[in-house]
Every structure is written in structure tokens, then in C-alpha cells.
KOLMIBA-305499 format. One record per residue: residue in one letter; y negated, x, z negated of N, C-alpha, C in turn. Coordinates in Angstrom, 2 decimals, always signed. Layout:
> r / n.yy / n.xx / n.zz / ca.yy / ca.xx / ca.zz / c.yy / c.xx / c.zz
> a / Y / X / Z / Y / X / Z / Y / X / Z
...
END
This chain:
> r / n.yy / n.xx / n.zz / ca.yy / ca.xx / ca.zz / c.yy / c.xx / c.zz
> m / -14.06 / -48.15 / -31.29 / -13.11 / -48.43 / -29.91 / -14.30 / -49.61 / -30.00
> k / -14.82 / -50.03 / -28.91 / -15.45 / -51.37 / -28.51 / -15.23 / -52.14 / -27.56
> n / -13.66 / -52.26 / -27.17 / -13.29 / -52.89 / -26.31 / -13.27 / -54.40 / -26.39
> t / -13.61 / -54.88 / -25.37 / -13.58 / -56.69 / -25.34 / -12.56 / -57.52 / -25.64
> y / -11.13 / -56.58 / -24.58 / -10.46 / -57.18 / -24.70 / -8.90 / -56.78 / -25.86
> l / -9.80 / -55.81 / -27.02 / -9.01 / -55.72 / -28.49 / -8.55 / -56.92 / -29.33
> t / -9.30 / -58.41 / -29.07 / -8.99 / -59.40 / -29.58 / -8.61 / -60.32 / -29.14
> g / -7.83 / -60.02 / -28.10 / -7.65 / -61.19 / -26.67 / -6.44 / -61.70 / -27.22
> y / -5.64 / -61.23 / -28.61 / -3.86 / -61.74 / -28.26 / -4.00 / -62.38 / -29.71
> f / -5.47 / -62.32 / -31.06 / -5.18 / -63.05 / -31.54 / -5.26 / -64.31 / -31.77
> p / -5.55 / -65.48 / -30.84 / -5.42 / -66.53 / -30.85 / -3.69 / -66.62 / -30.59
> l / -2.89 / -65.95 / -29.78 / -1.66 / -65.96 / -29.66 / -1.28 / -66.11 / -30.98
> i / -1.70 / -65.33 / -31.59 / -1.17 / -64.99 / -32.97 / -1.20 / -65.96 / -34.47
> a / -2.73 / -65.92 / -34.34 / -3.39 / -67.37 / -35.15 / -2.16 / -69.01 / -34.66
> i / -2.35 / -69.08 / -33.41 / -1.38 / -70.06 / -33.07 / +0.63 / -70.12 / -33.44
> l / +0.70 / -68.82 / -33.86 / +1.91 / -68.36 / -34.13 / +2.03 / -68.18 / -35.90
> l / +1.02 / -67.97 / -36.48 / +1.14 / -68.17 / -38.15 / +0.42 / -69.36 / -38.06
> f / +0.31 / -70.60 / -37.90 / -0.40 / -71.90 / -38.64 / +0.65 / -72.10 / -37.79
> s / +1.40 / -72.85 / -36.56 / +2.75 / -72.91 / -36.31 / +4.43 / -72.76 / -37.02
> s / +4.20 / -71.66 / -37.65 / +5.51 / -71.60 / -38.32 / +4.93 / -71.05 / -40.10
> s / +4.23 / -71.61 / -40.51 / +3.54 / -72.10 / -41.26 / +3.83 / -73.57 / -41.80
> l / +3.22 / -74.30 / -40.76 / +3.07 / -75.80 / -40.54 / +4.98 / -76.15 / -40.39
> s / +5.71 / -75.49 / -39.53 / +7.25 / -75.49 / -39.03 / +8.35 / -75.17 / -40.29
> i / +7.57 / -74.07 / -41.31 / +8.33 / -73.94 / -42.68 / +7.99 / -75.12 / -43.44
> s / +7.40 / -75.89 / -44.07 / +6.12 / -77.08 / -44.43 / +7.47 / -78.21 / -44.22
> t / +7.04 / -78.57 / -42.99 / +8.10 / -79.93 / -42.25 / +9.31 / -79.43 / -43.01
> a / +10.07 / -78.21 / -42.44 / +11.32 / -78.37 / -42.15 / +11.69 / -78.72 / -44.14
> l / +10.67 / -77.82 / -45.24 / +11.29 / -78.54 / -46.88 / +11.34 / -79.51 / -46.76
> y / +10.12 / -80.74 / -46.11 / +10.54 / -81.53 / -46.20 / +11.10 / -82.31 / -45.77
> a / +11.54 / -82.33 / -44.14 / +12.87 / -83.07 / -43.27 / +13.47 / -82.95 / -44.28
> m / +14.64 / -81.91 / -44.46 / +15.38 / -81.42 / -45.43 / +15.51 / -82.44 / -46.73
> k / +14.30 / -82.69 / -47.40 / +14.36 / -83.56 / -48.48 / +14.66 / -84.99 / -48.44
> l / +13.80 / -85.33 / -46.89 / +14.37 / -86.59 / -46.62 / +15.41 / -87.03 / -46.16
> l / +16.04 / -85.74 / -45.51 / +17.16 / -86.23 / -44.88 / +18.58 / -86.17 / -46.33
> s / +18.48 / -85.26 / -47.40 / +19.38 / -85.54 / -48.11 / +18.98 / -86.50 / -49.75
> s / +17.64 / -87.13 / -49.45 / +17.66 / -88.45 / -49.78 / +18.06 / -89.80 / -49.26
> l / +17.93 / -89.63 / -48.27 / +18.63 / -90.64 / -47.24 / +20.05 / -90.70 / -46.92
> g / +20.96 / -89.14 / -47.22 / +22.17 / -89.12 / -47.69 / +23.11 / -88.70 / -46.43
> i / +21.46 / -88.12 / -45.63 / +22.34 / -87.74 / -44.30 / +23.01 / -85.81 / -44.47
> y / +21.97 / -85.58 / -45.13 / +22.30 / -84.12 / -45.04 / +23.60 / -83.36 / -45.86
> d / +24.17 / -84.43 / -46.43 / +25.60 / -83.83 / -47.10 / +26.55 / -83.98 / -45.74
> g / +26.74 / -85.50 / -45.13 / +27.71 / -85.40 / -44.25 / +27.47 / -84.20 / -42.83
> m / +25.83 / -83.76 / -42.97 / +25.11 / -82.43 / -41.89 / +26.30 / -80.98 / -42.28
> l / +26.25 / -81.53 / -43.82 / +26.80 / -80.28 / -44.00 / +28.65 / -80.07 / -43.38
> e / +28.97 / -80.85 / -43.35 / +30.46 / -80.30 / -43.01 / +30.12 / -80.38 / -41.66
> y / +29.24 / -80.51 / -40.68 / +29.38 / -79.61 / -39.09 / +28.51 / -78.29 / -38.94
> f / +27.70 / -78.38 / -40.11 / +26.52 / -77.04 / -39.70 / +26.48 / -76.74 / -41.50
> s / +26.27 / -75.35 / -41.18 / +25.96 / -74.47 / -42.30 / +24.47 / -74.75 / -43.10
> e / +24.26 / -74.58 / -44.04 / +23.05 / -74.65 / -44.86 / +22.02 / -74.02 / -43.51
> k / +22.19 / -72.83 / -43.66 / +21.32 / -71.58 / -42.81 / +21.02 / -72.16 / -41.20
> g / +22.25 / -72.98 / -40.57 / +22.28 / -73.88 / -39.61 / +21.22 / -74.74 / -39.10
> i / +20.93 / -75.41 / -40.40 / +20.26 / -76.66 / -40.58 / +18.75 / -76.10 / -40.70
> r / +18.70 / -75.08 / -41.63 / +17.49 / -74.70 / -41.71 / +16.80 / -74.51 / -40.89
> l / +17.37 / -72.86 / -39.89 / +17.64 / -72.37 / -39.02 / +16.93 / -74.03 / -37.66
> a / +17.32 / -74.31 / -36.88 / +17.44 / -75.55 / -36.41 / +15.99 / -76.50 / -36.95
> l / +16.08 / -77.04 / -37.95 / +14.49 / -77.92 / -37.98 / +13.24 / -76.58 / -37.73
> f / +13.15 / -75.67 / -38.30 / +12.45 / -74.25 / -38.47 / +11.89 / -74.36 / -36.49
> a / +13.40 / -74.38 / -35.86 / +13.11 / -73.97 / -34.47 / +12.13 / -75.32 / -33.89
> a / +13.07 / -76.23 / -34.20 / +12.49 / -77.33 / -33.54 / +10.72 / -78.14 / -34.10
> f / +10.84 / -77.99 / -34.98 / +9.49 / -77.98 / -35.52 / +8.14 / -76.90 / -35.16
> a / +8.86 / -75.50 / -35.21 / +7.60 / -74.35 / -34.76 / +7.66 / -74.73 / -33.24
> l / +8.67 / -75.01 / -32.54 / +8.43 / -75.49 / -31.25 / +7.14 / -76.77 / -31.01
> l / +7.80 / -77.57 / -31.49 / +6.38 / -79.09 / -31.50 / +4.85 / -78.54 / -31.68
> y / +5.08 / -77.47 / -32.80 / +3.62 / -77.08 / -33.58 / +2.84 / -76.05 / -32.60
> f / +3.93 / -75.08 / -31.92 / +3.30 / -74.86 / -30.75 / +2.32 / -74.81 / -30.10
> m / +3.41 / -76.04 / -29.36 / +3.21 / -76.86 / -28.31 / +1.72 / -77.58 / -28.16
> v / +1.69 / -78.47 / -29.43 / +0.27 / -79.10 / -29.99 / -0.56 / -77.94 / -30.26
> l / -1.02 / -77.22 / -30.71 / -1.42 / -76.15 / -31.17 / -2.22 / -75.27 / -29.78
> s / -1.04 / -74.74 / -28.81 / -1.44 / -74.44 / -27.83 / -2.33 / -74.98 / -26.83
> a / -1.90 / -76.88 / -26.37 / -2.95 / -77.85 / -26.40 / -4.39 / -77.70 / -26.50
> l / -4.33 / -77.63 / -27.73 / -5.25 / -77.66 / -28.75 / -6.35 / -76.83 / -28.13
> k / -5.74 / -75.37 / -28.25 / -6.33 / -73.90 / -27.76 / -7.04 / -74.58 / -26.75
> l / -6.00 / -74.79 / -25.23 / -6.25 / -74.80 / -23.93 / -7.51 / -76.05 / -23.87
> i / -7.21 / -77.25 / -24.20 / -8.43 / -78.14 / -24.58 / -9.77 / -77.83 / -25.29
> a / -9.49 / -77.20 / -26.63 / -10.79 / -76.59 / -26.94 / -11.40 / -75.77 / -25.73
> n / -10.91 / -74.64 / -25.52 / -11.49 / -73.54 / -24.66 / -12.54 / -74.28 / -23.35
> t / -11.44 / -75.28 / -23.11 / -12.20 / -75.99 / -21.32 / -13.43 / -76.40 / -22.02
> v / -13.35 / -77.56 / -23.18 / -14.45 / -77.77 / -23.27 / -15.72 / -77.21 / -23.97
> t / -15.49 / -75.89 / -24.46 / -16.49 / -75.19 / -24.84 / -16.85 / -74.30 / -23.63
> e / -16.49 / -74.36 / -22.77 / -16.82 / -73.84 / -21.78 / -17.42 / -74.68 / -20.61
> l / -16.98 / -75.73 / -20.44 / -17.77 / -76.46 / -20.32 / -18.86 / -77.01 / -20.64
> s / -19.31 / -77.21 / -21.69 / -20.25 / -77.06 / -22.51 / -22.20 / -76.22 / -22.53
> l / -21.22 / -74.60 / -22.23 / -21.78 / -73.56 / -21.99 / -22.46 / -73.89 / -20.64
> l / -21.63 / -74.38 / -19.24 / -22.01 / -74.71 / -18.02 / -22.86 / -75.77 / -18.34
> f / -23.00 / -76.63 / -18.76 / -23.73 / -77.58 / -18.94 / -24.50 / -77.24 / -19.69
> f / -24.73 / -76.11 / -20.77 / -26.22 / -76.07 / -21.40 / -26.97 / -74.72 / -21.40
> a / -26.22 / -73.16 / -21.42 / -26.43 / -72.07 / -21.47 / -26.88 / -72.08 / -19.77
> q / -27.84 / -70.90 / -19.83 / -28.48 / -70.45 / -18.63 / -27.88 / -68.40 / -18.80
> d / -26.45 / -68.93 / -18.52 / -25.52 / -67.22 / -18.69 / -24.63 / -67.24 / -17.75
> p / -25.24 / -66.99 / -16.65 / -23.84 / -66.76 / -15.30 / -22.81 / -65.70 / -15.78
> e / -23.81 / -64.37 / -16.66 / -22.81 / -63.35 / -16.29 / -21.70 / -63.71 / -17.61
> g / -21.72 / -64.94 / -18.07 / -20.63 / -65.52 / -19.77 / -20.77 / -64.62 / -20.72
> n / -21.98 / -63.81 / -20.76 / -22.13 / -63.21 / -22.02 / -22.04 / -64.18 / -23.55
> n / -22.48 / -65.12 / -23.43 / -22.14 / -66.17 / -24.54 / -20.69 / -66.51 / -25.02
> l / -19.65 / -66.06 / -23.92 / -18.46 / -66.08 / -23.78 / -17.68 / -64.29 / -24.79
> k / -18.61 / -63.46 / -24.41 / -18.58 / -62.65 / -24.95 / -18.54 / -62.20 / -26.83
> k / -19.75 / -63.18 / -26.76 / -19.91 / -63.47 / -28.23 / -19.34 / -64.29 / -29.01
> i / -18.93 / -65.00 / -29.05 / -17.49 / -65.93 / -29.44 / -16.58 / -65.67 / -29.20
> r / -16.04 / -64.35 / -28.81 / -14.83 / -64.21 / -28.84 / -13.81 / -63.95 / -30.08
> l / -15.16 / -62.78 / -30.81 / -13.90 / -62.57 / -31.84 / -13.97 / -63.84 / -32.78
> g / -14.59 / -65.09 / -32.00 / -14.08 / -65.89 / -33.54 / -13.01 / -66.64 / -33.52
> a / -11.88 / -65.69 / -32.98 / -10.42 / -66.17 / -33.37 / -10.71 / -65.53 / -33.85
> a / -10.82 / -64.34 / -34.68 / -10.21 / -63.80 / -36.44 / -10.81 / -64.59 / -37.03
> i / -11.49 / -66.24 / -37.19 / -11.28 / -67.01 / -38.28 / -10.18 / -67.71 / -38.07
> y / -9.57 / -67.97 / -36.84 / -7.93 / -68.62 / -37.01 / -7.19 / -68.15 / -37.51
> l / -7.27 / -66.52 / -37.15 / -6.44 / -65.46 / -37.17 / -6.30 / -65.27 / -38.89
> g / -7.22 / -65.25 / -39.79 / -7.72 / -64.99 / -41.41 / -7.38 / -66.51 / -41.84
> g / -7.17 / -67.67 / -40.97 / -6.98 / -69.14 / -41.41 / -5.25 / -68.68 / -41.71
> g / -4.54 / -68.61 / -40.52 / -3.09 / -68.95 / -39.81 / -2.20 / -67.66 / -41.32
> i / -3.34 / -66.91 / -41.55 / -2.76 / -66.22 / -42.59 / -2.30 / -66.17 / -44.11
> l / -3.91 / -67.25 / -43.82 / -3.69 / -67.72 / -45.56 / -2.36 / -69.46 / -45.62
> s / -2.77 / -69.23 / -44.29 / -2.01 / -71.12 / -44.63 / -0.07 / -70.84 / -44.83
> f / +0.26 / -69.31 / -44.94 / +1.60 / -69.06 / -46.04 / +1.33 / -69.20 / -47.32
> a / +0.05 / -69.41 / -47.17 / -0.25 / -69.36 / -49.34 / +0.06 / -71.09 / -49.58
> l / +0.12 / -71.39 / -48.41 / -0.20 / -73.27 / -48.60 / +1.27 / -74.04 / -48.27
> v / +2.06 / -73.12 / -48.08 / +3.32 / -73.26 / -47.23 / +3.99 / -75.18 / -47.95
> q / +3.81 / -75.36 / -48.99 / +4.22 / -76.14 / -50.21 / +3.84 / -77.03 / -49.74
> n / +2.98 / -77.13 / -48.67 / +2.47 / -78.68 / -48.49 / +1.41 / -78.39 / -47.46
> v / +2.46 / -79.42 / -45.99 / +1.36 / -79.10 / -45.14 / +0.40 / -80.47 / -44.46
> f / +0.34 / -81.25 / -45.86 / -1.18 / -81.75 / -45.78 / -2.46 / -80.93 / -46.04
> w / -1.87 / -79.75 / -47.01 / -3.00 / -78.88 / -47.36 / -2.79 / -77.49 / -46.11
> i / -2.37 / -77.48 / -45.53 / -2.61 / -76.20 / -44.17 / -2.87 / -77.44 / -42.61
> a / -3.13 / -79.23 / -42.85 / -4.12 / -79.38 / -41.78 / -4.90 / -79.37 / -42.45
> a / -5.44 / -79.21 / -43.61 / -6.94 / -79.28 / -44.34 / -7.60 / -78.14 / -44.26
> l / -6.71 / -76.85 / -44.42 / -7.33 / -75.28 / -44.28 / -7.60 / -75.15 / -42.66
> f / -6.88 / -75.58 / -42.18 / -6.68 / -75.98 / -40.08 / -8.25 / -76.57 / -39.96
> a / -8.37 / -77.68 / -40.70 / -9.97 / -78.42 / -40.68 / -11.12 / -77.78 / -40.94
> v / -10.92 / -76.92 / -41.95 / -12.17 / -75.76 / -42.43 / -12.25 / -74.44 / -41.86
> v / -11.41 / -74.06 / -40.99 / -11.15 / -73.25 / -40.13 / -12.17 / -73.85 / -38.62
> t / -11.94 / -74.73 / -38.76 / -11.94 / -75.12 / -36.75 / -13.66 / -75.46 / -37.29
> l / -14.08 / -75.84 / -38.66 / -15.63 / -76.36 / -38.85 / -16.18 / -74.76 / -38.67
> a / -15.53 / -73.94 / -39.73 / -16.01 / -72.82 / -39.96 / -16.18 / -72.10 / -38.15
> y / -15.54 / -72.30 / -37.34 / -15.68 / -71.42 / -36.51 / -16.33 / -71.94 / -35.15
> f / -16.48 / -73.68 / -35.12 / -17.82 / -73.97 / -34.43 / -19.19 / -73.56 / -35.33
> i / -19.35 / -73.45 / -36.87 / -20.49 / -73.02 / -37.03 / -20.87 / -71.29 / -36.34
> f / -19.65 / -70.58 / -36.30 / -19.69 / -69.47 / -35.68 / -20.50 / -69.35 / -34.43
> i / -19.66 / -70.39 / -33.87 / -20.07 / -70.20 / -32.19 / -22.01 / -70.80 / -32.14
> v / -22.13 / -71.78 / -32.75 / -23.52 / -72.44 / -33.29 / -24.01 / -70.90 / -33.26
> y / -23.72 / -70.45 / -34.71 / -24.56 / -69.49 / -34.79 / -24.93 / -68.06 / -33.79
> k / -23.69 / -67.95 / -33.02 / -23.85 / -66.65 / -31.90 / -24.29 / -67.31 / -30.78
> i / -24.43 / -68.46 / -30.14 / -24.89 / -68.78 / -29.30 / -26.39 / -69.06 / -29.24
> h / -27.41 / -69.49 / -30.82 / -27.83 / -70.40 / -30.67 / -29.12 / -69.55 / -29.84
> s / -29.26 / -68.27 / -29.78 / -30.28 / -67.19 / -29.44 / -30.70 / -67.53 / -28.68
> t / -29.43 / -68.03 / -27.57 / -29.78 / -68.09 / -25.90 / -30.11 / -69.24 / -25.39
> l / -29.73 / -70.31 / -26.18 / -30.27 / -71.72 / -26.09 / -31.47 / -72.36 / -26.47
> s / -31.79 / -73.28 / -26.13 / -33.26 / -73.64 / -25.99 / -33.03 / -74.82 / -26.81
> m / -33.28 / -75.31 / -28.07 / -33.13 / -76.55 / -29.04 / -32.74 / -77.72 / -28.18
> v / -32.95 / -77.93 / -26.70 / -32.34 / -79.01 / -26.59 / -31.03 / -79.11 / -26.19
> s / -30.94 / -77.69 / -25.35 / -29.70 / -77.06 / -24.64 / -28.84 / -77.00 / -25.78
> l / -29.60 / -76.32 / -27.08 / -28.05 / -76.31 / -28.31 / -27.82 / -78.10 / -29.09
> i / -29.06 / -78.60 / -28.84 / -28.54 / -79.96 / -29.78 / -27.19 / -80.73 / -28.42
> g / -27.49 / -80.26 / -26.95 / -26.81 / -80.83 / -26.11 / -25.39 / -80.30 / -26.54
> f / -25.42 / -78.77 / -26.66 / -23.85 / -78.60 / -26.89 / -23.03 / -78.75 / -27.95
> i / -24.41 / -79.03 / -28.89 / -23.30 / -79.64 / -30.48 / -23.08 / -80.96 / -29.79
> l / -24.01 / -81.92 / -29.12 / -23.34 / -83.20 / -29.09 / -22.58 / -83.34 / -28.29
> l / -22.11 / -82.47 / -27.16 / -20.83 / -82.58 / -26.22 / -20.02 / -82.28 / -27.26
> e / -19.72 / -81.40 / -27.93 / -18.48 / -80.81 / -28.66 / -18.34 / -81.87 / -29.45
> l / -18.84 / -82.87 / -30.18 / -18.50 / -83.43 / -30.94 / -17.92 / -84.99 / -30.46
> l / -18.84 / -85.10 / -29.42 / -18.37 / -86.02 / -28.92 / -17.02 / -86.26 / -28.46
> f / -16.81 / -84.86 / -27.65 / -16.03 / -85.41 / -27.45 / -14.46 / -85.18 / -28.37
> w / -14.74 / -84.38 / -29.17 / -13.55 / -84.50 / -29.79 / -13.70 / -85.72 / -30.81
> f / -14.88 / -86.06 / -31.30 / -14.47 / -87.17 / -31.65 / -13.71 / -88.39 / -30.46
> t / -14.04 / -88.46 / -29.36 / -13.56 / -89.66 / -28.77 / -11.97 / -89.08 / -28.75
> f / -11.33 / -87.95 / -28.44 / -10.42 / -87.49 / -28.48 / -9.64 / -87.85 / -29.33
> i / -9.92 / -88.03 / -31.13 / -9.36 / -88.14 / -32.21 / -9.05 / -89.59 / -32.09
> i / -10.75 / -90.41 / -31.90 / -10.05 / -91.76 / -32.21 / -9.30 / -92.16 / -30.79
> g / -9.45 / -91.40 / -29.62 / -8.24 / -92.12 / -28.61 / -6.65 / -91.82 / -28.71
> i / -6.41 / -90.87 / -29.55 / -5.19 / -90.16 / -30.26 / -4.58 / -91.23 / -31.03
> l / -5.53 / -91.60 / -32.10 / -5.53 / -92.55 / -33.07 / -5.17 / -93.72 / -32.99
> f / -5.77 / -94.23 / -31.94 / -5.69 / -95.68 / -31.28 / -4.61 / -95.89 / -30.19
> i / -4.17 / -94.75 / -29.70 / -2.18 / -94.93 / -29.04 / -1.25 / -94.75 / -29.57
> f / -1.54 / -94.35 / -31.29 / -0.11 / -94.25 / -32.12 / -0.51 / -95.66 / -33.05
> i / -1.37 / -95.92 / -32.87 / -1.61 / -97.53 / -33.75 / -1.16 / -98.50 / -32.72
> k / -1.34 / -98.29 / -31.40 / -0.82 / -99.10 / -30.54 / +0.27 / -99.14 / -30.53
> l / +0.94 / -97.94 / -30.05 / +2.49 / -97.81 / -30.15 / +3.39 / -98.15 / -31.68
> y / +2.95 / -97.92 / -32.82 / +3.21 / -98.66 / -33.86 / +3.52 / -100.02 / -33.69
> n / +2.37 / -100.78 / -33.68 / +2.06 / -102.29 / -33.54 / +3.36 / -102.71 / -32.49
> s / +3.22 / -101.93 / -31.19 / +4.66 / -102.50 / -30.70 / +5.79 / -102.64 / -31.41
> i / +6.01 / -101.24 / -31.53 / +7.46 / -100.97 / -31.88 / +7.30 / -102.18 / -33.38
> m / +6.72 / -102.49 / -34.34 / +6.16 / -103.27 / -34.98 / +7.06 / -104.85 / -34.60
> a / +6.37 / -104.88 / -33.16 / +6.09 / -106.49 / -32.79 / +7.63 / -106.49 / -32.31
> s / +8.76 / -105.52 / -31.45 / +9.34 / -105.83 / -31.18 / +10.51 / -106.17 / -31.54
> l / +10.36 / -105.37 / -33.20 / +11.21 / -105.46 / -34.01 / +11.90 / -107.07 / -34.33
> p / +13.11 / -107.26 / -34.62 / +13.49 / -108.81 / -34.99 / +13.26 / -109.06 / -36.72
> v / +12.31 / -109.95 / -36.48 / +12.07 / -110.18 / -38.41 / +12.42 / -111.31 / -38.30
END
């Protein structure tokens, strides 16, 4: 069966898998942190242990789902914008070629459950899967682009993500510095 829409649900499932594994890992860490701070015992007086676990999982799952969905939306927009600028493909054949790349994220999402004990390993897996997906995209479309267009495509993608990550880090550093400056010392 060769239907172009067969893999259309892969990104959603991959986001659900990654957000679930990340939220399990983060909830376990949050419970250890709450326990070490002595807050967990007080929470057990009002809530059951399963209720606390479920609430932490749901909160972190929602947070990670929103972040990963936003990143997916941004990534699709940047990729399609790069193709608009550098590909001579008015029919969108390149988009059909790269659609199967969502299976890379799906495989990474399944593999992320093996690393659920450490959120940093899941983040590293996500970075490796993202790099593999980028290489897959470049491999699939390289035959339809000239060398200059391919370099432009790669540079636009890399420049955008570099600027995006540096901008987010800058915002967090400024926020941290403003909080530290407002504390009475």
C-alpha cells in the first residue's frame, strides 16, 4: 500500500512518546527533590502517592507536549521556508520525499523509554534523532537542488536553529540575572 498519508500520524505519536518518557523521568526527579526537601511527606497527608505521581506526570506531560509541538511547528515552517527559497519545486515533491523522516522520530520516541531513568540521556537521544532527521532531509533532497541551493538550504536551517537556541539561552540568562539582582543579599 503506497499512500502518502499513511505516515501522517507519526509526528504526533513521536511527540506523545517523547513527552511521556520525558515526563516520567522528570516526575521521578521531582519526587526525589520533593522528598529531599521534606515537602513530599506533607503532600502525602492530603494526597495519595498515586495521585501525586499522576499529577506530576500530567503536568510535565502537558508541558513537554506543548514544547515539542511548538518545536515541530517551527521546524516545519523553517524547512518549508528553506525549500521555498532554494528548491525549484512548485509541486512539493520534496515535501513528499522527506515525510517518511518522521519515522526517525518515531523510532527515537520508542527508544526514549529505555532511557527513562535520566532526562539528560533522553535529551541527548532527541538531539541525535534530530541530527539524523536533518541528514535524512539533506540526503533526500540533494538530488533536486544545485550545490549552491543545497548549501543555502543547510545554512539557513543551521543559522535559524543556532540563532533560536542562542536567543532562548540569552532570555533565560537575562531572566536568571534579573531574579538574582532582585534578591536582597
